[in-house]
C-alpha positions as a printed Julia matrix, in Angstrom:
152×3 Matrix{Float64}:
 77.62  -140.54  28.69
 76.7   -140.04  32.28
 75.99  -136.51  33.39
 75.14  -135.1   29.96
 71.7   -133.54  29.54
 69.47  -135.53  27.21
 68.34  -132.37  25.44
 69.14  -128.69  25.61
 66.78  -126.61  23.47
 68.21  -123.08  23.34
 64.99  -121.6   21.95
 63.05  -122.84  24.98
 65.71  -122.09  27.61
 67.55  -118.97  26.42
 68.77  -118.07  29.91
 70.57  -121.38  30.38
 74.11  -120.93  29.09
 75.1   -122.94  26.08
 77.39  -125.84  26.97
 81.04  -125.17  26.17
 84.14  -127.25  25.72
 87.07  -126.84  28.05
 89.86  -125.49  25.84
 93.58  -125.52  26.5
 95.13  -122.21  27.44
 96.98  -121.94  24.12
 93.86  -122.84  22.08
 91.79  -120.25  24.0
 94.47  -117.64  23.17
 94.28  -118.54  19.46
 90.46  -118.4   19.43
 90.5   -115.01  21.18
 93.16  -113.66  18.8
 91.13  -114.86  15.8
 87.98  -113.19  17.15
 89.82  -109.9   17.74
 91.42  -109.9   14.27
 88.05  -110.65  12.67
 86.43  -107.79  14.59
 89.19  -105.41  13.49
 89.54  -106.39   9.83
 86.49  -108.3    8.61
 82.75  -108.17   8.27
 80.45  -111.09   7.77
 81.23  -114.56   9.02
 84.76  -114.61  10.39
 86.25  -116.55  13.27
 85.86  -120.03  14.69
 82.19  -120.95  14.78
 81.05  -117.74  13.06
 79.32  -119.57  10.23
 77.94  -122.54  12.13
 77.87  -124.5   15.34
 81.46  -125.4   16.15
 80.37  -128.44  18.18
 78.1   -129.95  15.51
 79.95  -128.69  12.39
 76.6   -127.53  11.03
 74.69  -124.35  10.33
 71.37  -126.03  11.0
 70.4   -129.09  12.97
 67.23  -130.85  14.0
 65.31  -128.87  16.62
 64.89  -131.82  18.98
 68.38  -133.24  18.43
 69.61  -135.2   21.43
 72.58  -137.36  22.3
 70.44  -140.46  21.76
 68.7   -139.38  18.54
 71.94  -138.23  16.91
 73.47  -141.69  17.23
 76.56  -140.03  18.7
 79.59  -142.2   19.21
 82.99  -141.34  20.62
 86.13  -143.35  19.92
 89.77  -142.9   20.82
 91.56  -143.09  17.45
 95.09  -142.28  18.54
 97.09  -140.88  21.4
 95.0   -137.97  22.75
 92.75  -138.02  19.63
 89.02  -138.62  19.95
 86.61  -138.99  17.05
 82.98  -138.0   17.53
 80.41  -139.05  14.94
 76.78  -137.99  14.9
 73.87  -137.2   12.62
 72.51  -133.65  12.9
 69.2   -134.52  11.14
 68.47  -138.12  12.13
 64.79  -137.91  11.15
 65.74  -137.44   7.47
 66.16  -141.02   6.33
 66.85  -140.47   2.6
 69.84  -138.1    2.9
 72.56  -140.74   2.84
 75.57  -139.42   4.79
 74.77  -135.75   4.11
 73.92  -134.98   7.74
 76.53  -137.3    9.23
 79.34  -135.42  10.99
 82.8   -136.56  12.03
 84.77  -134.32  14.36
 88.19  -135.1   15.8
 89.34  -133.52  19.04
 93.0   -133.31  19.99
 93.18  -133.37  23.77
 95.94  -132.34  26.17
 96.24  -132.69  29.91
 96.49  -129.29  31.52
 96.69  -128.96  35.29
 95.29  -132.46  35.75
 92.3   -132.0   33.42
 91.85  -133.11  29.82
 91.02  -130.16  27.57
 90.57  -129.59  23.82
 93.73  -128.33  22.11
 92.53  -128.48  18.5
 89.55  -129.59  16.41
 89.46  -131.14  12.95
 86.24  -131.41  10.98
 85.46  -133.6    7.93
 88.21  -131.94   5.88
 90.79  -133.05   8.47
 92.38  -129.58   8.66
 93.39  -128.22  12.05
 91.19  -125.42  13.38
 94.38  -123.73  14.57
 95.69  -123.78  10.98
 92.39  -122.48   9.6
 92.34  -119.61  12.11
 95.96  -118.67  11.28
 95.14  -118.67   7.55
 91.99  -116.62   8.13
 93.92  -114.13  10.28
 96.59  -113.68   7.59
 93.96  -113.29   4.86
 91.78  -110.7    6.6
 94.83  -108.68   7.67
 96.14  -108.71   4.09
 92.67  -107.96   2.65
 90.81  -105.86   5.24
 87.18  -105.02   4.61
 87.18  -101.29   3.72
 83.99  -100.62   5.71
 85.4   -102.2    8.87
 88.77  -100.45   8.44
 87.04   -97.06   8.05
 84.86   -97.71  11.1
 87.89   -98.67  13.22
 89.75   -95.46  12.24
 87.03   -93.24  13.71
């Protein structure tokens, strides 16, 4: 893919901002709402990407992972649906498919630009749906320590 950096090592270049995906306006609103609800009602991992890298669907990945080494491929699998496959630990040869990731991006055209409107990981469940379920759960079952802190 032309224009993509071959490698971006965050530990070596902490002042270079992490690459981000362009999100649709409505998806950005849902991500922000999820983050705010998590901050108000939950402690620990809560919110999209809170327990791993939302681009790699992994908590850990090979330190020198690159576009080339990951074996990344991108395919259009339906109208406005793109499947990305990659291996987050390509140097581990005896892991079978354990480190293989499949991520599906639902894209929409907003103001003449294609942007991400939803993400589905290996389980195939919409990130929007997961965030809505998480929001409902943490509101119904707030962490007592967070609730007490927010009342002060």
